FIMAR-68937 format. One line per field, with one value per residue (C-alpha): residue number from 1; x, y, z; residue in three letters. Coordinates in steps of 0.05 Angstrom, whole numbers, plus 5000, padded with zeros to 4 digits. Example, Ala and Ser with C-alpha at 12.3 -4.5 7.8 and 13.67 -1.06 7.14 Angstrom:
REM FIMAR-68937
pos <- c(1,2)
X <- c(5246,5273)
Y <- c(4910,4979)
Z <- c(5156,5143)
code <- c(ALA,SER)
REM end
This chain:
REM FIMAR-68937
pos <- c(1,2,3,4,5,6,7,8,9,10,11,12,13,14,15,16,17,18,19,20,21,22,23,24,25,26,27,28,29,30,31,32,33,34,35,36,37,38,39,40,41,42,43,44,45,46,47,48,49,50,51,52,53,54,55,56,57,58,59,60,61,62,63,64,65,66,67,68,69,70,71,72,73,74,75,76,77,78,79,80,81,82,83,84,85,86,87,88,89,90,91,92,93,94,95,96,97,98,99,100,101,102,103,104,105,106,107,108,109,110,111,112,113,114,115,116,117,118,119,120,121,122,123,124,125,126,127,128,129,130,131,132,133,134,135,136,137,138,139,140,141,142,143,144,145,146,147,148,149,150,151,152,153,154,155,156,157,158,159,160,161,162,163,164,165,166,167,168,169,170,171,172,173,174,175,176,177,178,179,180,181,182,183,184,185,186,187,188,189,190,191,192,193,194,195,196,197,198,199,200,201,202,203,204,205,206,207,208,209,210,211,212,213,214,215,216,217)
X <- c(2439,2405,2359,2295,2320,2343,2273,2236,2279,2268,2193,2188,2211,2147,2103,2082,2056,1982,1972,1928,1971,1961,2023,2019,2044,2118,2169,2120,2107,2181,2168,2138,2207,2240,2193,2228,2217,2178,2127,2062,2018,1964,1976,1914,1906,1849,1831,1805,1860,1877,1940,1987,2056,2120,2128,2130,2192,2197,2153,2106,2063,1987,1951,1891,1933,1959,1964,1927,1979,1975,2041,2044,2041,2032,1981,1998,1960,1893,1889,1821,1793,1739,1701,1721,1663,1686,1758,1742,1694,1755,1794,1739,1715,1782,1800,1869,1925,1972,1982,2049,2045,2093,2096,2109,2111,2100,2093,2112,2043,2053,2003,2015,2010,2018,1976,1974,1925,1880,1886,1961,2013,2028,2007,1933,1901,1881,1857,1905,1852,1813,1876,1902,1834,1818,1880,1899,1972,2000,2073,2101,2160,2195,2264,2285,2293,2269,2316,2352,2289,2268,2204,2194,2171,2142,2076,2054,2047,2012,1941,1935,1915,1876,1870,1900,1970,2009,2046,2116,2162,2216,2269,2338,2365,2319,2260,2217,2155,2103,2077,2036,2102,2128,2171,2216,2279,2281,2336,2387,2404,2466,2527,2483,2493,2440,2466,2460,2387,2374,2407,2364,2299,2262,2216,2243,2263,2261,2326,2329,2390,2374,2377,2401,2424,2371,2371,2372,2374)
Y <- c(9010,9062,9115,9077,9014,9054,9084,9018,8982,9037,9040,8964,8973,9013,8953,8908,8837,8829,8896,8910,8955,8990,9002,9056,9050,9054,9062,9043,8975,8958,8956,8886,8860,8880,8858,8822,8746,8747,8799,8771,8824,8829,8880,8911,8943,8989,8945,8892,8846,8831,8790,8815,8782,8802,8808,8738,8710,8727,8682,8667,8729,8721,8776,8770,8784,8855,8913,8979,9004,8943,8913,8837,8809,8743,8724,8697,8639,8666,8722,8746,8779,8831,8882,8955,8977,8932,8953,9027,9011,8984,9047,9098,9061,9068,8994,9002,9003,9039,9065,9079,9130,9166,9241,9300,9350,9352,9420,9447,9428,9356,9361,9317,9333,9270,9283,9335,9365,9313,9312,9321,9266,9267,9226,9222,9221,9147,9126,9171,9220,9164,9132,9195,9210,9140,9101,9101,9118,9151,9145,9182,9147,9191,9214,9278,9321,9320,9347,9386,9417,9402,9362,9382,9453,9510,9505,9458,9490,9428,9408,9377,9304,9314,9364,9317,9316,9254,9215,9204,9223,9174,9194,9169,9227,9230,9207,9267,9270,9324,9349,9407,9445,9431,9381,9343,9310,9241,9205,9220,9172,9129,9175,9238,9297,9341,9400,9363,9347,9420,9443,9396,9415,9479,9476,9491,9430,9422,9387,9357,9329,9256,9251,9181,9148,9111,9036,9002,8926)
Z <- c(8084,8041,8069,8056,8090,8151,8156,8147,8198,8250,8239,8247,8319,8333,8317,8374,8376,8361,8326,8265,8221,8155,8112,8059,7987,7972,8028,8084,8051,8064,8139,8133,8113,8178,8233,8291,8289,8354,8331,8302,8269,8216,8161,8129,8061,8040,7980,8027,8053,8125,8135,8082,8078,8044,7969,7937,7902,7829,7787,7846,7840,7844,7804,7852,7914,7916,7964,7956,7907,7862,7887,7893,7964,7999,8052,8121,8154,8179,8127,8104,8043,8057,8015,8011,8055,8112,8101,8108,8165,8204,8187,8201,8262,8298,8296,8267,8319,8272,8202,8169,8113,8066,8068,8022,8079,8155,8188,8257,8284,8263,8206,8145,8071,8028,7966,7912,7862,7827,7752,7754,7744,7818,7880,7895,7964,7964,8033,8070,8095,8128,8156,8188,8218,8240,8260,8334,8317,8255,8236,8176,8142,8092,8070,8105,8042,7970,7916,7971,7999,8071,8079,8152,8146,8188,8150,8094,8026,7998,8017,8086,8089,8154,8210,8260,8290,8271,8325,8298,8240,8220,8169,8154,8195,8255,8296,8313,8357,8346,8414,8441,8451,8381,8344,8393,8366,8399,8359,8306,8250,8246,8243,8241,8288,8319,8280,8214,8230,8248,8183,8141,8177,8160,8222,8291,8333,8408,8428,8497,8532,8520,8443,8427,8363,8325,8336,8267,8274)
code <- c(MET,ASN,ALA,LYS,GLU,ILE,ILE,ALA,ARG,ARG,VAL,ALA,LEU,GLU,ILE,SER,ASP,GLY,MET,LEU,VAL,ASN,LEU,GLY,ILE,GLY,LEU,PRO,SER,MET,VAL,ALA,ASN,TYR,LEU,PRO,ASP,ASP,VAL,ASP,VAL,PHE,PHE,GLN,ALA,GLU,ASN,GLY,VAL,ILE,GLY,LEU,GLY,ALA,ARG,PRO,PRO,GLU,GLY,MET,GLU,ASP,PRO,ASP,LEU,THR,ASP,ALA,GLY,GLY,GLY,PHE,VAL,THR,ALA,VAL,PRO,GLY,ALA,ALA,SER,ILE,ASP,SER,ALA,MET,SER,PHE,GLY,LEU,ILE,ARG,GLY,GLY,HIS,LEU,ASP,MET,THR,VAL,LEU,GLY,GLY,LEU,GLN,VAL,ASP,ALA,ARG,GLY,TYR,LEU,ALA,ASN,TRP,MET,VAL,PRO,GLY,LYS,MET,VAL,PRO,GLY,MET,GLY,GLY,ALA,MET,ASP,LEU,VAL,ALA,GLY,ALA,ASN,ARG,VAL,ILE,VAL,ALA,MET,VAL,HIS,SER,ALA,LYS,GLY,ALA,PRO,LYS,ILE,VAL,PRO,GLU,CYS,THR,LEU,PRO,LEU,THR,ALA,ALA,ARG,ARG,ILE,ASP,LEU,ILE,VAL,THR,GLU,MET,ALA,VAL,ILE,GLU,PRO,THR,ASP,ALA,GLY,LEU,VAL,LEU,ARG,GLU,VAL,GLY,PRO,GLY,VAL,THR,VAL,GLU,GLN,VAL,ARG,SER,ALA,THR,ALA,ALA,ASP,LEU,ILE,VAL,GLU,SER,ASP,VAL,SER,GLU,MET,PRO,VAL,PRO)
REM end
């Protein structure tokens, strides 16, 4: 498995039956492919779809059925199409059980930065500000480092997405929980040691005695 698959498989274990879940663009959208068979959820996209399914087979794409990033998706039985105002009403009203977002940086407080300066050829903010502020649980799914530079840092140097602590960070190397005391290392990735995680992380980590290996079904 590559890094992104490890992350998506681990995040899928955080989703419970009956949830309404938003999956961000890119890596987070892969999570839908690894849900356990006995878990029935509705995935929501900011562009106004509830009940997103996996990407369709090649040649079966419907240009009118896409996720918020324009990627082709399918719809599960019971899916609904709603307008953007209703979609963001669900998000801002606290009706989403969970959102899974990508990240550029997460700092020692658990604050997320996942957009950059408008007008540049770089990621925009999209609906991330509303999602971090409004979803009941926020999981950041991202690779641990970018071009050799740690993405979990003492303080974000990029603009913050929201002034709210996220709930969980999942990378290919670790599962880390931001808490009042700091960033707690809960799990290490397959074949990864605690020291390797510490070496690849710029922020301080709290390491307790019960760090387990990440389950990746």
